[in-house]
C-alpha positions, 0 to 999 in steps of 0.5 A: 113391159115394153111401155115401161121400159120406153118410159124408163128410157125417156126418163133417163135420157131426160135426166141425162140432158138435165144434168148435162144442162146444169153442167154446161151452164156451170162451165159458164158460171158455176152452178151445178145444182148449187148457188151462183153469186156474180159479185161486183166486178165479176160480170161478163163483157158480153153475154152471159148464161148461168143456172143453178139452184139460187142465183144472185147477180150483183155485178153489171152485165154488159150483154144479154143475161140468160138465167135459170134456177129456183130463186133468181135475184138481179140486183145490178143493171143488165145492158142487153136483153134479160131472159129469167126462168125460176120458181122465184124471179126478182128484178131490181137492176135495170134492163137495157132492152127487152125483159122475158121472165117466167116463174111461180113468183115474178117481181120487177122493181127496175126500169126496162128500157123496151119491152116486157113479157112476164108470166107467173102465178103471181107478177108484180110490177112494183113502184119503181118499175118502169117499161118504156115499151110494151108490156105483156103480163099473165098470171093468177094474180097480177099487181101493177104499181109501176108504170108502162109508157105504151100498151099493156096486154093483160091475162089474169084471174085477178088484177089490180092496176095503181099506175099509169099506162101511156097507151091502151089496155086490153085485159082478159081477166076475171077480176080487174080493179083500178085503184086510186091514182090509176091513169090509162091514156088510151082505151080500156078494153076488158074481156071477162065475166065481171066488169072492171071495178074503176075507182072515182080516183082512177082515170081512163082518158079513152074509151072503156069497152066491156065485153062479157064472157062466161067464165071458162070460155075461150083460152084457158089462161093457166093451161096455156101458160103451163104449156108455155113454160113446160115447152120453153124449159123442155126445149132449153134443157134438151137444147143446152144438152145438145149444144154441149154435145155439138153446137156445130151439129145444131148449126148444121141441122138448123141451116138444113131447115134453111136451105131445104124447107119443103123437103124437110117438111115432107121428109118429116111427115114421112118420118112421123107416120112411117117410123111408128108403123115400122116399130109396130110391125117389129114389135109383132115378132119376139125377135124384133121387140128389142129393135122396135124399142130401140127404134121408138126410143130414138124416134122419141128423141128425134121428135124432142130434139125437133124443137131444139132445132127449130128453136136454134134456127128461129133464135139465130134469125132474130139475134141477126135481125137484132144485128147481134149475129155473134151472141153465144149459141145458148142466147140464140137457143133460149130466145128461139125457145121463147118464141117456139114455145109461145107459138105452140101454146097458142089457142086453136092454132098451137097444134099447127105450129107444133106439127110444122115444127115436129115435121121440119125439125125431124126432116132436117135431122133425118136429111142430115143424118143421110148426108153423113152416112153417104159421106161416110159410105160413098158407095151407097146411094138412096 
């Protein structure tokens, strides 16, 4: 009974966060579970964050664009960074900086001025696509018809390459085919159970290095990809709900981590250990069961929020390094969520990052709540 009530509470809170997420983005450009269409001339002069069931951007975006929905189509240029997550993601307009896209089906048929990171069940780089920097692509099925001017990192079950790669290719694949017309100016390094199939009409100007690996050995790509998408969307949804509640609160806790990193980590460690112990002790008595349920529910929410606060901090740091400190809090959150989700889903060491994120975020939250209590009750001290 107790576990059922806790599960229901968590689901209700998640639903509230999900609704708030769509509401806050709907306030930027109306979505709210419906369709969002940005017509010509209706784009933003600065950054834009949108969400909805079907998103169709038909206007130039002069800043960064972050979009989340079921079906996303970007047909006009985005002059800054582009972050898109959905079931079907189609990028037809050019991107003026980095491109991050994740979904079940991801298709890019436009120029990307810097780096690209793409992940999905199927990922396709169409003939008109070009990546001026490095490309990192992961998926069950990957097709590369467009060019990459620098290096390509590839992780896939099945991949085919028919285009020109200006640097080297590092591929972790079950099957890789170099089709006629493919040109790799650097080295080709392949890790997997099967050697690459290289057409006589394809060229590798550097070395070809094949290292055989048994199927299922090493990093399980799709499990890691699934974890990345799950963590990214979870942080984004809960984080947007947190920002609509109070962006200043998120900023205050992020600042707490920056100013007091070690006290935050130590406090978070104590919180991770002691709070469940207190809940267990309370649950041993009939009178304490309701209080234990409340404490444990708050504890779960605090753990979920830990990733939000650390993502907000990391995103702000990255935007400052990019000389874009005035970007919207939603851009800051999503950028940080991309990085935090990637670190947390890394093989072998991901759990270390998860633990650090939980401890620092939870500790900063507890310290901030302590400071708030002392401000409200100055006569108290602890």
